[in-house]
ModelCIF file with pLDDT and N, C-alpha, C, O atoms, coordinates in Angstrom:
data_MODEL
#
_entry.id   MODEL 
#
_entity.id                         1 
_entity.type                       polymer 
_entity.pdbx_number_of_molecules   1 
#
_entity_poly.entity_id                      1 
_entity_poly.type                           'polypeptide(L)' 
_entity_poly.nstd_linkage                   no 
_entity_poly.nstd_monomer                   no 
_entity_poly.pdbx_seq_one_letter_code       MADLKLDFTEEIDVILLPLKKLIEGIDKGILLQTLHISSLFFALKKLEKVQFY 
_entity_poly.pdbx_seq_one_letter_code_can   MADLKLDFTEEIDVILLPLKKLIEGIDKGILLQTLHISSLFFALKKLEKVQFY 
_entity_poly.pdbx_strand_id                 A 
#
loop_
_entity_poly_seq.entity_id 
_entity_poly_seq.num 
_entity_poly_seq.mon_id 
_entity_poly_seq.hetero 
1 1  MET n 
1 2  ALA n 
1 3  ASP n 
1 4  LEU n 
1 5  LYS n 
1 6  LEU n 
1 7  ASP n 
1 8  PHE n 
1 9  THR n 
1 10 GLU n 
1 11 GLU n 
1 12 ILE n 
1 13 ASP n 
1 14 VAL n 
1 15 ILE n 
1 16 LEU n 
1 17 LEU n 
1 18 PRO n 
1 19 LEU n 
1 20 LYS n 
1 21 LYS n 
1 22 LEU n 
1 23 ILE n 
1 24 GLU n 
1 25 GLY n 
1 26 ILE n 
1 27 ASP n 
1 28 LYS n 
1 29 GLY n 
1 30 ILE n 
1 31 LEU n 
1 32 LEU n 
1 33 GLN n 
1 34 THR n 
1 35 LEU n 
1 36 HIS n 
1 37 ILE n 
1 38 SER n 
1 39 SER n 
1 40 LEU n 
1 41 PHE n 
1 42 PHE n 
1 43 ALA n 
1 44 LEU n 
1 45 LYS n 
1 46 LYS n 
1 47 LEU n 
1 48 GLU n 
1 49 LYS n 
1 50 VAL n 
1 51 GLN n 
1 52 PHE n 
1 53 TYR n 
#
_struct_asym.id          A 
_struct_asym.entity_id   1 
#
loop_
_ma_qa_metric.id 
_ma_qa_metric.mode 
_ma_qa_metric.name 
_ma_qa_metric.software_group_id 
_ma_qa_metric.type 
1 global pLDDT . pLDDT 
2 local  pLDDT . pLDDT 
#
_ma_qa_metric_global.metric_id      1 
_ma_qa_metric_global.metric_value   85.36 
_ma_qa_metric_global.model_id       1 
_ma_qa_metric_global.ordinal_id     1 
#
loop_
_ma_qa_metric_local.label_asym_id 
_ma_qa_metric_local.label_comp_id 
_ma_qa_metric_local.label_seq_id 
_ma_qa_metric_local.metric_id 
_ma_qa_metric_local.metric_value 
_ma_qa_metric_local.model_id 
_ma_qa_metric_local.ordinal_id 
A MET 1  2 57.00 1 1  
A ALA 2  2 71.00 1 2  
A ASP 3  2 80.00 1 3  
A LEU 4  2 80.00 1 4  
A LYS 5  2 85.00 1 5  
A LEU 6  2 85.00 1 6  
A ASP 7  2 90.00 1 7  
A PHE 8  2 90.00 1 8  
A THR 9  2 92.00 1 9  
A GLU 10 2 88.00 1 10 
A GLU 11 2 86.00 1 11 
A ILE 12 2 84.00 1 12 
A ASP 13 2 84.00 1 13 
A VAL 14 2 85.00 1 14 
A ILE 15 2 86.00 1 15 
A LEU 16 2 91.00 1 16 
A LEU 17 2 88.00 1 17 
A PRO 18 2 92.00 1 18 
A LEU 19 2 85.00 1 19 
A LYS 20 2 86.00 1 20 
A LYS 21 2 90.00 1 21 
A LEU 22 2 85.00 1 22 
A ILE 23 2 83.00 1 23 
A GLU 24 2 88.00 1 24 
A GLY 25 2 85.00 1 25 
A ILE 26 2 85.00 1 26 
A ASP 27 2 86.00 1 27 
A LYS 28 2 91.00 1 28 
A GLY 29 2 89.00 1 29 
A ILE 30 2 84.00 1 30 
A LEU 31 2 82.00 1 31 
A LEU 32 2 84.00 1 32 
A GLN 33 2 89.00 1 33 
A THR 34 2 90.00 1 34 
A LEU 35 2 92.00 1 35 
A HIS 36 2 87.00 1 36 
A ILE 37 2 89.00 1 37 
A SER 38 2 91.00 1 38 
A SER 39 2 90.00 1 39 
A LEU 40 2 88.00 1 40 
A PHE 41 2 87.00 1 41 
A PHE 42 2 90.00 1 42 
A ALA 43 2 89.00 1 43 
A LEU 44 2 88.00 1 44 
A LYS 45 2 89.00 1 45 
A LYS 46 2 91.00 1 46 
A LEU 47 2 89.00 1 47 
A GLU 48 2 89.00 1 48 
A LYS 49 2 84.00 1 49 
A VAL 50 2 80.00 1 50 
A GLN 51 2 74.00 1 51 
A PHE 52 2 69.00 1 52 
A TYR 53 2 72.00 1 53 
#
loop_
_atom_site.group_PDB 
_atom_site.id 
_atom_site.type_symbol 
_atom_site.label_atom_id 
_atom_site.label_alt_id 
_atom_site.label_comp_id 
_atom_site.label_asym_id 
_atom_site.label_entity_id 
_atom_site.label_seq_id 
_atom_site.pdbx_PDB_ins_code 
_atom_site.Cartn_x 
_atom_site.Cartn_y 
_atom_site.Cartn_z 
_atom_site.occupancy 
_atom_site.B_iso_or_equiv 
_atom_site.pdbx_formal_charge 
_atom_site.auth_seq_id 
_atom_site.auth_comp_id 
_atom_site.auth_asym_id 
_atom_site.auth_atom_id 
_atom_site.pdbx_PDB_model_num 
ATOM 1   N N  . MET A 1 1  ? 0.873   -1.146 0.217   1.00 57.00 ? 1  MET A N  1 
ATOM 2   C CA . MET A 1 1  ? -0.201  -0.344 0.011   1.00 57.00 ? 1  MET A CA 1 
ATOM 3   C C  . MET A 1 1  ? 1.005   1.335  0.111   1.00 57.00 ? 1  MET A C  1 
ATOM 4   O O  . MET A 1 1  ? 1.889   1.673  0.898   1.00 57.00 ? 1  MET A O  1 
ATOM 5   N N  . ALA A 1 2  ? 0.531   1.834  -0.856  1.00 71.00 ? 2  ALA A N  1 
ATOM 6   C CA . ALA A 1 2  ? 1.258   3.608  -1.420  1.00 71.00 ? 2  ALA A CA 1 
ATOM 7   C C  . ALA A 1 2  ? 0.869   4.304  0.643   1.00 71.00 ? 2  ALA A C  1 
ATOM 8   O O  . ALA A 1 2  ? 0.059   4.178  1.562   1.00 71.00 ? 2  ALA A O  1 
ATOM 9   N N  . ASP A 1 3  ? 2.108   4.981  0.280   1.00 80.00 ? 3  ASP A N  1 
ATOM 10  C CA . ASP A 1 3  ? 2.033   6.157  1.572   1.00 80.00 ? 3  ASP A CA 1 
ATOM 11  C C  . ASP A 1 3  ? 0.966   7.538  1.352   1.00 80.00 ? 3  ASP A C  1 
ATOM 12  O O  . ASP A 1 3  ? 1.569   8.359  0.661   1.00 80.00 ? 3  ASP A O  1 
ATOM 13  N N  . LEU A 1 4  ? -0.442  8.046  1.732   1.00 80.00 ? 4  LEU A N  1 
ATOM 14  C CA . LEU A 1 4  ? -0.998  8.960  1.365   1.00 80.00 ? 4  LEU A CA 1 
ATOM 15  C C  . LEU A 1 4  ? -0.227  9.808  1.315   1.00 80.00 ? 4  LEU A C  1 
ATOM 16  O O  . LEU A 1 4  ? 0.796   9.722  1.994   1.00 80.00 ? 4  LEU A O  1 
ATOM 17  N N  . LYS A 1 5  ? -0.508  11.138 0.324   1.00 85.00 ? 5  LYS A N  1 
ATOM 18  C CA . LYS A 1 5  ? 0.669   12.553 0.028   1.00 85.00 ? 5  LYS A CA 1 
ATOM 19  C C  . LYS A 1 5  ? -0.774  13.342 0.248   1.00 85.00 ? 5  LYS A C  1 
ATOM 20  O O  . LYS A 1 5  ? -1.741  13.165 -0.493  1.00 85.00 ? 5  LYS A O  1 
ATOM 21  N N  . LEU A 1 6  ? -0.766  14.070 1.171   1.00 85.00 ? 6  LEU A N  1 
ATOM 22  C CA . LEU A 1 6  ? -2.004  14.605 1.763   1.00 85.00 ? 6  LEU A CA 1 
ATOM 23  C C  . LEU A 1 6  ? -1.704  16.587 1.743   1.00 85.00 ? 6  LEU A C  1 
ATOM 24  O O  . LEU A 1 6  ? -0.566  16.928 1.419   1.00 85.00 ? 6  LEU A O  1 
ATOM 25  N N  . ASP A 1 7  ? -2.290  17.237 1.938   1.00 90.00 ? 7  ASP A N  1 
ATOM 26  C CA . ASP A 1 7  ? -1.964  18.803 1.241   1.00 90.00 ? 7  ASP A CA 1 
ATOM 27  C C  . ASP A 1 7  ? -2.007  19.093 3.012   1.00 90.00 ? 7  ASP A C  1 
ATOM 28  O O  . ASP A 1 7  ? -2.555  18.403 3.872   1.00 90.00 ? 7  ASP A O  1 
ATOM 29  N N  . PHE A 1 8  ? -1.593  19.763 3.095   1.00 90.00 ? 8  PHE A N  1 
ATOM 30  C CA . PHE A 1 8  ? -0.859  20.112 3.872   1.00 90.00 ? 8  PHE A CA 1 
ATOM 31  C C  . PHE A 1 8  ? -2.248  20.866 5.221   1.00 90.00 ? 8  PHE A C  1 
ATOM 32  O O  . PHE A 1 8  ? -2.083  21.169 6.402   1.00 90.00 ? 8  PHE A O  1 
ATOM 33  N N  . THR A 1 9  ? -3.654  20.943 4.240   1.00 92.00 ? 9  THR A N  1 
ATOM 34  C CA . THR A 1 9  ? -5.054  21.426 4.948   1.00 92.00 ? 9  THR A CA 1 
ATOM 35  C C  . THR A 1 9  ? -5.848  20.688 5.002   1.00 92.00 ? 9  THR A C  1 
ATOM 36  O O  . THR A 1 9  ? -7.016  20.871 5.344   1.00 92.00 ? 9  THR A O  1 
ATOM 37  N N  . GLU A 1 10 ? -4.905  18.916 4.391   1.00 88.00 ? 10 GLU A N  1 
ATOM 38  C CA . GLU A 1 10 ? -5.896  17.771 4.539   1.00 88.00 ? 10 GLU A CA 1 
ATOM 39  C C  . GLU A 1 10 ? -6.083  17.106 5.461   1.00 88.00 ? 10 GLU A C  1 
ATOM 40  O O  . GLU A 1 10 ? -4.902  16.873 5.718   1.00 88.00 ? 10 GLU A O  1 
ATOM 41  N N  . GLU A 1 11 ? -6.946  16.277 6.645   1.00 86.00 ? 11 GLU A N  1 
ATOM 42  C CA . GLU A 1 11 ? -7.383  15.627 7.776   1.00 86.00 ? 11 GLU A CA 1 
ATOM 43  C C  . GLU A 1 11 ? -7.777  14.810 7.343   1.00 86.00 ? 11 GLU A C  1 
ATOM 44  O O  . GLU A 1 11 ? -8.342  15.045 6.274   1.00 86.00 ? 11 GLU A O  1 
ATOM 45  N N  . ILE A 1 12 ? -7.774  13.508 7.761   1.00 84.00 ? 12 ILE A N  1 
ATOM 46  C CA . ILE A 1 12 ? -8.413  12.370 7.447   1.00 84.00 ? 12 ILE A CA 1 
ATOM 47  C C  . ILE A 1 12 ? -8.667  11.507 8.611   1.00 84.00 ? 12 ILE A C  1 
ATOM 48  O O  . ILE A 1 12 ? -7.848  11.130 9.448   1.00 84.00 ? 12 ILE A O  1 
ATOM 49  N N  . ASP A 1 13 ? -10.005 11.236 8.534   1.00 84.00 ? 13 ASP A N  1 
ATOM 50  C CA . ASP A 1 13 ? -10.515 10.730 10.666  1.00 84.00 ? 13 ASP A CA 1 
ATOM 51  C C  . ASP A 1 13 ? -11.305 9.247  9.420   1.00 84.00 ? 13 ASP A C  1 
ATOM 52  O O  . ASP A 1 13 ? -12.168 9.521  8.585   1.00 84.00 ? 13 ASP A O  1 
ATOM 53  N N  . VAL A 1 14 ? -10.834 8.047  9.584   1.00 85.00 ? 14 VAL A N  1 
ATOM 54  C CA . VAL A 1 14 ? -11.367 6.848  9.733   1.00 85.00 ? 14 VAL A CA 1 
ATOM 55  C C  . VAL A 1 14 ? -12.216 6.822  10.916  1.00 85.00 ? 14 VAL A C  1 
ATOM 56  O O  . VAL A 1 14 ? -11.790 7.197  12.008  1.00 85.00 ? 14 VAL A O  1 
ATOM 57  N N  . ILE A 1 15 ? -13.922 6.205  10.662  1.00 86.00 ? 15 ILE A N  1 
ATOM 58  C CA . ILE A 1 15 ? -14.846 6.120  12.261  1.00 86.00 ? 15 ILE A CA 1 
ATOM 59  C C  . ILE A 1 15 ? -15.038 5.277  11.667  1.00 86.00 ? 15 ILE A C  1 
ATOM 60  O O  . ILE A 1 15 ? -15.203 5.525  10.473  1.00 86.00 ? 15 ILE A O  1 
ATOM 61  N N  . LEU A 1 16 ? -15.124 3.988  12.049  1.00 91.00 ? 16 LEU A N  1 
ATOM 62  C CA . LEU A 1 16 ? -15.809 2.464  12.156  1.00 91.00 ? 16 LEU A CA 1 
ATOM 63  C C  . LEU A 1 16 ? -17.323 2.712  12.251  1.00 91.00 ? 16 LEU A C  1 
ATOM 64  O O  . LEU A 1 16 ? -17.624 3.737  12.864  1.00 91.00 ? 16 LEU A O  1 
ATOM 65  N N  . LEU A 1 17 ? -18.068 2.169  11.893  1.00 88.00 ? 17 LEU A N  1 
ATOM 66  C CA . LEU A 1 17 ? -19.253 1.852  11.890  1.00 88.00 ? 17 LEU A CA 1 
ATOM 67  C C  . LEU A 1 17 ? -20.018 1.070  12.154  1.00 88.00 ? 17 LEU A C  1 
ATOM 68  O O  . LEU A 1 17 ? -20.425 0.681  11.060  1.00 88.00 ? 17 LEU A O  1 
ATOM 69  N N  . PRO A 1 18 ? -20.514 0.551  12.893  1.00 92.00 ? 18 PRO A N  1 
ATOM 70  C CA . PRO A 1 18 ? -21.675 -0.427 12.424  1.00 92.00 ? 18 PRO A CA 1 
ATOM 71  C C  . PRO A 1 18 ? -22.603 -0.349 11.113  1.00 92.00 ? 18 PRO A C  1 
ATOM 72  O O  . PRO A 1 18 ? -23.227 0.710  11.177  1.00 92.00 ? 18 PRO A O  1 
ATOM 73  N N  . LEU A 1 19 ? -22.927 -1.050 9.971   1.00 85.00 ? 19 LEU A N  1 
ATOM 74  C CA . LEU A 1 19 ? -23.439 -0.908 8.867   1.00 85.00 ? 19 LEU A CA 1 
ATOM 75  C C  . LEU A 1 19 ? -25.290 -0.785 9.085   1.00 85.00 ? 19 LEU A C  1 
ATOM 76  O O  . LEU A 1 19 ? -25.902 -0.298 8.134   1.00 85.00 ? 19 LEU A O  1 
ATOM 77  N N  . LYS A 1 20 ? -25.677 -0.999 9.678   1.00 86.00 ? 20 LYS A N  1 
ATOM 78  C CA . LYS A 1 20 ? -26.876 -0.075 10.397  1.00 86.00 ? 20 LYS A CA 1 
ATOM 79  C C  . LYS A 1 20 ? -27.100 1.239  10.689  1.00 86.00 ? 20 LYS A C  1 
ATOM 80  O O  . LYS A 1 20 ? -28.091 1.832  10.263  1.00 86.00 ? 20 LYS A O  1 
ATOM 81  N N  . LYS A 1 21 ? -25.863 1.994  11.712  1.00 90.00 ? 21 LYS A N  1 
ATOM 82  C CA . LYS A 1 21 ? -25.613 2.975  12.084  1.00 90.00 ? 21 LYS A CA 1 
ATOM 83  C C  . LYS A 1 21 ? -25.106 3.589  10.989  1.00 90.00 ? 21 LYS A C  1 
ATOM 84  O O  . LYS A 1 21 ? -25.276 4.782  11.240  1.00 90.00 ? 21 LYS A O  1 
ATOM 85  N N  . LEU A 1 22 ? -24.478 3.487  9.707   1.00 85.00 ? 22 LEU A N  1 
ATOM 86  C CA . LEU A 1 22 ? -23.655 4.649  9.010   1.00 85.00 ? 22 LEU A CA 1 
ATOM 87  C C  . LEU A 1 22 ? -25.095 4.411  8.021   1.00 85.00 ? 22 LEU A C  1 
ATOM 88  O O  . LEU A 1 22 ? -25.501 5.523  7.684   1.00 85.00 ? 22 LEU A O  1 
ATOM 89  N N  . ILE A 1 23 ? -26.281 2.916  7.273   1.00 83.00 ? 23 ILE A N  1 
ATOM 90  C CA . ILE A 1 23 ? -26.765 4.371  6.928   1.00 83.00 ? 23 ILE A CA 1 
ATOM 91  C C  . ILE A 1 23 ? -27.941 4.992  7.735   1.00 83.00 ? 23 ILE A C  1 
ATOM 92  O O  . ILE A 1 23 ? -28.577 6.003  7.438   1.00 83.00 ? 23 ILE A O  1 
ATOM 93  N N  . GLU A 1 24 ? -28.154 3.935  9.150   1.00 88.00 ? 24 GLU A N  1 
ATOM 94  C CA . GLU A 1 24 ? -28.921 5.444  9.538   1.00 88.00 ? 24 GLU A CA 1 
ATOM 95  C C  . GLU A 1 24 ? -28.079 6.999  9.201   1.00 88.00 ? 24 GLU A C  1 
ATOM 96  O O  . GLU A 1 24 ? -28.471 7.895  8.453   1.00 88.00 ? 24 GLU A O  1 
ATOM 97  N N  . GLY A 1 25 ? -26.764 6.952  10.058  1.00 85.00 ? 25 GLY A N  1 
ATOM 98  C CA . GLY A 1 25 ? -26.495 8.040  10.073  1.00 85.00 ? 25 GLY A CA 1 
ATOM 99  C C  . GLY A 1 25 ? -26.594 9.232  9.143   1.00 85.00 ? 25 GLY A C  1 
ATOM 100 O O  . GLY A 1 25 ? -26.602 10.437 9.395   1.00 85.00 ? 25 GLY A O  1 
ATOM 101 N N  . ILE A 1 26 ? -26.699 8.264  7.476   1.00 85.00 ? 26 ILE A N  1 
ATOM 102 C CA . ILE A 1 26 ? -26.844 9.211  6.351   1.00 85.00 ? 26 ILE A CA 1 
ATOM 103 C C  . ILE A 1 26 ? -28.026 10.015 6.025   1.00 85.00 ? 26 ILE A C  1 
ATOM 104 O O  . ILE A 1 26 ? -28.174 10.715 5.024   1.00 85.00 ? 26 ILE A O  1 
ATOM 105 N N  . ASP A 1 27 ? -29.007 9.796  7.172   1.00 86.00 ? 27 ASP A N  1 
ATOM 106 C CA . ASP A 1 27 ? -30.578 10.563 7.093   1.00 86.00 ? 27 ASP A CA 1 
ATOM 107 C C  . ASP A 1 27 ? -29.930 11.457 8.359   1.00 86.00 ? 27 ASP A C  1 
ATOM 108 O O  . ASP A 1 27 ? -30.658 12.211 9.004   1.00 86.00 ? 27 ASP A O  1 
ATOM 109 N N  . LYS A 1 28 ? -28.796 11.340 8.600   1.00 91.00 ? 28 LYS A N  1 
ATOM 110 C CA . LYS A 1 28 ? -28.696 12.871 10.113  1.00 91.00 ? 28 LYS A CA 1 
ATOM 111 C C  . LYS A 1 28 ? -27.466 13.541 9.114   1.00 91.00 ? 28 LYS A C  1 
ATOM 112 O O  . LYS A 1 28 ? -27.266 14.744 9.279   1.00 91.00 ? 28 LYS A O  1 
ATOM 113 N N  . GLY A 1 29 ? -27.118 13.244 8.688   1.00 89.00 ? 29 GLY A N  1 
ATOM 114 C CA . GLY A 1 29 ? -26.145 13.713 8.058   1.00 89.00 ? 29 GLY A CA 1 
ATOM 115 C C  . GLY A 1 29 ? -24.748 13.577 8.360   1.00 89.00 ? 29 GLY A C  1 
ATOM 116 O O  . GLY A 1 29 ? -24.216 14.687 8.367   1.00 89.00 ? 29 GLY A O  1 
ATOM 117 N N  . ILE A 1 30 ? -24.122 12.843 8.558   1.00 84.00 ? 30 ILE A N  1 
ATOM 118 C CA . ILE A 1 30 ? -22.921 12.094 9.174   1.00 84.00 ? 30 ILE A CA 1 
ATOM 119 C C  . ILE A 1 30 ? -21.822 12.277 7.623   1.00 84.00 ? 30 ILE A C  1 
ATOM 120 O O  . ILE A 1 30 ? -20.636 12.607 7.640   1.00 84.00 ? 30 ILE A O  1 
ATOM 121 N N  . LEU A 1 31 ? -22.804 11.892 6.180   1.00 82.00 ? 31 LEU A N  1 
ATOM 122 C CA . LEU A 1 31 ? -21.773 11.997 5.315   1.00 82.00 ? 31 LEU A CA 1 
ATOM 123 C C  . LEU A 1 31 ? -22.325 12.525 4.628   1.00 82.00 ? 31 LEU A C  1 
ATOM 124 O O  . LEU A 1 31 ? -23.479 12.213 4.335   1.00 82.00 ? 31 LEU A O  1 
ATOM 125 N N  . LEU A 1 32 ? -21.494 13.830 3.965   1.00 84.00 ? 32 LEU A N  1 
ATOM 126 C CA . LEU A 1 32 ? -22.594 15.037 3.261   1.00 84.00 ? 32 LEU A CA 1 
ATOM 127 C C  . LEU A 1 32 ? -22.743 15.057 1.606   1.00 84.00 ? 32 LEU A C  1 
ATOM 128 O O  . LEU A 1 32 ? -23.546 15.626 0.866   1.00 84.00 ? 32 LEU A O  1 
ATOM 129 N N  . GLN A 1 33 ? -21.484 14.083 1.329   1.00 89.00 ? 33 GLN A N  1 
ATOM 130 C CA . GLN A 1 33 ? -21.208 14.185 -0.103  1.00 89.00 ? 33 GLN A CA 1 
ATOM 131 C C  . GLN A 1 33 ? -21.556 13.068 -1.265  1.00 89.00 ? 33 GLN A C  1 
ATOM 132 O O  . GLN A 1 33 ? -21.390 11.848 -1.228  1.00 89.00 ? 33 GLN A O  1 
ATOM 133 N N  . THR A 1 34 ? -22.050 13.835 -2.224  1.00 90.00 ? 34 THR A N  1 
ATOM 134 C CA . THR A 1 34 ? -23.468 12.041 -2.856  1.00 90.00 ? 34 THR A CA 1 
ATOM 135 C C  . THR A 1 34 ? -21.930 11.431 -3.704  1.00 90.00 ? 34 THR A C  1 
ATOM 136 O O  . THR A 1 34 ? -22.230 10.467 -4.409  1.00 90.00 ? 34 THR A O  1 
ATOM 137 N N  . LEU A 1 35 ? -20.777 11.689 -3.763  1.00 92.00 ? 35 LEU A N  1 
ATOM 138 C CA . LEU A 1 35 ? -19.833 10.924 -3.857  1.00 92.00 ? 35 LEU A CA 1 
ATOM 139 C C  . LEU A 1 35 ? -19.838 9.903  -3.248  1.00 92.00 ? 35 LEU A C  1 
ATOM 140 O O  . LEU A 1 35 ? -19.890 8.782  -3.754  1.00 92.00 ? 35 LEU A O  1 
ATOM 141 N N  . HIS A 1 36 ? -19.759 10.278 -1.562  1.00 87.00 ? 36 HIS A N  1 
ATOM 142 C CA . HIS A 1 36 ? -19.526 8.781  -0.944  1.00 87.00 ? 36 HIS A CA 1 
ATOM 143 C C  . HIS A 1 36 ? -20.868 8.339  -0.704  1.00 87.00 ? 36 HIS A C  1 
ATOM 144 O O  . HIS A 1 36 ? -20.881 7.115  -0.577  1.00 87.00 ? 36 HIS A O  1 
ATOM 145 N N  . ILE A 1 37 ? -22.039 8.874  -0.588  1.00 89.00 ? 37 ILE A N  1 
ATOM 146 C CA . ILE A 1 37 ? -23.030 7.896  -0.857  1.00 89.00 ? 37 ILE A CA 1 
ATOM 147 C C  . ILE A 1 37 ? -23.626 6.829  -1.338  1.00 89.00 ? 37 ILE A C  1 
ATOM 148 O O  . ILE A 1 37 ? -24.291 5.864  -0.961  1.00 89.00 ? 37 ILE A O  1 
ATOM 149 N N  . SER A 1 38 ? -22.875 7.627  -2.945  1.00 91.00 ? 38 SER A N  1 
ATOM 150 C CA . SER A 1 38 ? -23.089 6.218  -4.442  1.00 91.00 ? 38 SER A CA 1 
ATOM 151 C C  . SER A 1 38 ? -21.977 5.243  -3.812  1.00 91.00 ? 38 SER A C  1 
ATOM 152 O O  . SER A 1 38 ? -22.138 4.023  -3.848  1.00 91.00 ? 38 SER A O  1 
ATOM 153 N N  . SER A 1 39 ? -20.978 5.763  -3.303  1.00 90.00 ? 39 SER A N  1 
ATOM 154 C CA . SER A 1 39 ? -20.143 5.027  -3.071  1.00 90.00 ? 39 SER A CA 1 
ATOM 155 C C  . SER A 1 39 ? -20.534 3.435  -2.253  1.00 90.00 ? 39 SER A C  1 
ATOM 156 O O  . SER A 1 39 ? -20.271 2.319  -2.701  1.00 90.00 ? 39 SER A O  1 
ATOM 157 N N  . LEU A 1 40 ? -21.173 3.734  -1.056  1.00 88.00 ? 40 LEU A N  1 
ATOM 158 C CA . LEU A 1 40 ? -21.716 3.406  0.012   1.00 88.00 ? 40 LEU A CA 1 
ATOM 159 C C  . LEU A 1 40 ? -22.765 2.488  -0.821  1.00 88.00 ? 40 LEU A C  1 
ATOM 160 O O  . LEU A 1 40 ? -22.611 1.268  -0.864  1.00 88.00 ? 40 LEU A O  1 
ATOM 161 N N  . PHE A 1 41 ? -23.660 3.033  -1.370  1.00 87.00 ? 41 PHE A N  1 
ATOM 162 C CA . PHE A 1 41 ? -24.822 1.956  -1.908  1.00 87.00 ? 41 PHE A CA 1 
ATOM 163 C C  . PHE A 1 41 ? -24.445 1.045  -2.759  1.00 87.00 ? 41 PHE A C  1 
ATOM 164 O O  . PHE A 1 41 ? -24.943 -0.077 -2.850  1.00 87.00 ? 41 PHE A O  1 
ATOM 165 N N  . PHE A 1 42 ? -23.308 1.602  -3.598  1.00 90.00 ? 42 PHE A N  1 
ATOM 166 C CA . PHE A 1 42 ? -22.373 0.347  -4.401  1.00 90.00 ? 42 PHE A CA 1 
ATOM 167 C C  . PHE A 1 42 ? -21.598 -0.925 -4.006  1.00 90.00 ? 42 PHE A C  1 
ATOM 168 O O  . PHE A 1 42 ? -21.304 -1.959 -4.606  1.00 90.00 ? 42 PHE A O  1 
ATOM 169 N N  . ALA A 1 43 ? -21.400 -0.488 -2.868  1.00 89.00 ? 43 ALA A N  1 
ATOM 170 C CA . ALA A 1 43 ? -20.836 -1.024 -1.988  1.00 89.00 ? 43 ALA A CA 1 
ATOM 171 C C  . ALA A 1 43 ? -22.012 -2.627 -1.656  1.00 89.00 ? 43 ALA A C  1 
ATOM 172 O O  . ALA A 1 43 ? -22.087 -3.799 -2.028  1.00 89.00 ? 43 ALA A O  1 
ATOM 173 N N  . LEU A 1 44 ? -22.607 -1.840 -0.900  1.00 88.00 ? 44 LEU A N  1 
ATOM 174 C CA . LEU A 1 44 ? -23.723 -2.480 -0.447  1.00 88.00 ? 44 LEU A CA 1 
ATOM 175 C C  . LEU A 1 44 ? -24.760 -3.487 -1.235  1.00 88.00 ? 44 LEU A C  1 
ATOM 176 O O  . LEU A 1 44 ? -25.447 -4.349 -0.687  1.00 88.00 ? 44 LEU A O  1 
ATOM 177 N N  . LYS A 1 45 ? -24.723 -3.180 -2.675  1.00 89.00 ? 45 LYS A N  1 
ATOM 178 C CA . LYS A 1 45 ? -24.986 -3.446 -3.545  1.00 89.00 ? 45 LYS A CA 1 
ATOM 179 C C  . LYS A 1 45 ? -24.639 -4.562 -4.020  1.00 89.00 ? 45 LYS A C  1 
ATOM 180 O O  . LYS A 1 45 ? -25.458 -5.190 -4.691  1.00 89.00 ? 45 LYS A O  1 
ATOM 181 N N  . LYS A 1 46 ? -23.199 -5.135 -3.763  1.00 91.00 ? 46 LYS A N  1 
ATOM 182 C CA . LYS A 1 46 ? -22.201 -5.837 -3.957  1.00 91.00 ? 46 LYS A CA 1 
ATOM 183 C C  . LYS A 1 46 ? -22.281 -7.095 -2.948  1.00 91.00 ? 46 LYS A C  1 
ATOM 184 O O  . LYS A 1 46 ? -22.325 -8.274 -3.301  1.00 91.00 ? 46 LYS A O  1 
ATOM 185 N N  . LEU A 1 47 ? -22.290 -6.682 -1.814  1.00 89.00 ? 47 LEU A N  1 
ATOM 186 C CA . LEU A 1 47 ? -22.108 -7.413 -0.652  1.00 89.00 ? 47 LEU A CA 1 
ATOM 187 C C  . LEU A 1 47 ? -23.548 -7.344 -0.232  1.00 89.00 ? 47 LEU A C  1 
ATOM 188 O O  . LEU A 1 47 ? -23.918 -7.227 0.936   1.00 89.00 ? 47 LEU A O  1 
ATOM 189 N N  . GLU A 1 48 ? -24.538 -7.447 -1.562  1.00 89.00 ? 48 GLU A N  1 
ATOM 190 C CA . GLU A 1 48 ? -26.922 -7.905 -1.533  1.00 89.00 ? 48 GLU A CA 1 
ATOM 191 C C  . GLU A 1 48 ? -27.067 -7.674 -0.308  1.00 89.00 ? 48 GLU A C  1 
ATOM 192 O O  . GLU A 1 48 ? -27.466 -8.555 0.453   1.00 89.00 ? 48 GLU A O  1 
ATOM 193 N N  . LYS A 1 49 ? -26.714 -6.222 0.178   1.00 84.00 ? 49 LYS A N  1 
ATOM 194 C CA . LYS A 1 49 ? -27.938 -5.897 1.626   1.00 84.00 ? 49 LYS A CA 1 
ATOM 195 C C  . LYS A 1 49 ? -29.138 -5.002 0.440   1.00 84.00 ? 49 LYS A C  1 
ATOM 196 O O  . LYS A 1 49 ? -30.337 -4.793 0.626   1.00 84.00 ? 49 LYS A O  1 
ATOM 197 N N  . VAL A 1 50 ? -28.561 -4.744 -0.367  1.00 80.00 ? 50 VAL A N  1 
ATOM 198 C CA . VAL A 1 50 ? -30.145 -3.625 -0.890  1.00 80.00 ? 50 VAL A CA 1 
ATOM 199 C C  . VAL A 1 50 ? -29.871 -4.000 -2.496  1.00 80.00 ? 50 VAL A C  1 
ATOM 200 O O  . VAL A 1 50 ? -28.823 -4.256 -3.089  1.00 80.00 ? 50 VAL A O  1 
ATOM 201 N N  . GLN A 1 51 ? -31.337 -3.919 -2.976  1.00 74.00 ? 51 GLN A N  1 
ATOM 202 C CA . GLN A 1 51 ? -31.073 -3.992 -4.283  1.00 74.00 ? 51 GLN A CA 1 
ATOM 203 C C  . GLN A 1 51 ? -31.794 -2.636 -5.310  1.00 74.00 ? 51 GLN A C  1 
ATOM 204 O O  . GLN A 1 51 ? -32.565 -1.697 -5.115  1.00 74.00 ? 51 GLN A O  1 
ATOM 205 N N  . PHE A 1 52 ? -31.298 -2.998 -6.047  1.00 69.00 ? 52 PHE A N  1 
ATOM 206 C CA . PHE A 1 52 ? -32.181 -2.031 -7.029  1.00 69.00 ? 52 PHE A CA 1 
ATOM 207 C C  . PHE A 1 52 ? -32.555 -2.266 -8.276  1.00 69.00 ? 52 PHE A C  1 
ATOM 208 O O  . PHE A 1 52 ? -31.977 -2.928 -9.138  1.00 69.00 ? 52 PHE A O  1 
ATOM 209 N N  . TYR A 1 53 ? -33.720 -1.589 -8.332  1.00 72.00 ? 53 TYR A N  1 
ATOM 210 C CA . TYR A 1 53 ? -34.407 -2.702 -8.964  1.00 72.00 ? 53 TYR A CA 1 
ATOM 211 C C  . TYR A 1 53 ? -34.791 -1.394 -10.296 1.00 72.00 ? 53 TYR A C  1 
ATOM 212 O O  . TYR A 1 53 ? -35.450 -1.701 -11.289 1.00 72.00 ? 53 TYR A O  1 
#
């Protein structure tokens, strides 16, 4: 794995949540960027936790 090269203004925090709490948190605004939310839903689809019709 390569080292991250962050800008001096960037800060990354990793927070592990149970899947149920993460999904509930979307309604509460813990994920604000649509790119993050869409990535989550594609991961859930791959894990067969959600279906798209």
